[in-house]
C-alpha positions, 0 to 999 in steps of 0.5 A: 626107930634109930636117930642120930644128931649131927654135931658138925656140918663138915664131918662127912658121914657115908650115906649108908650110915645115915638114916632114911630121913633127915629131921629138924625140930625146933622147940620153944618155951617162951621167955625161958629157952629155945632149942633146934635139934636135927639128925637123921632117922630110919622109921620102922615099917608102918610108922606114920609121920606123927609116930616119928614126930612123937618119938623125936619130941621124946628124944629131944626132951630126954636130952634137955628135960626143960623142953618136955613141955615146950611148944613145937615151932618147927618140924620137918621130916624129909627123905634123906636124899638129893 
């Protein structure tokens, strides 16, 4: 599974360079902090939505270790097409 996080909304990235799915994940540690991450991902064949969710939790926690024990307050994973 690959994942990318977007840093600027104005940067045009060709669709071929993006993942097959777009994701948004918000984690909260009540009274201590909150983070929202987003990007694109191409899950491996046979992966479930739960598999992708767990991998993204691990990814966000690797970027911000404080969030390793945070509560998930929002998650979406949708095909990356209009």
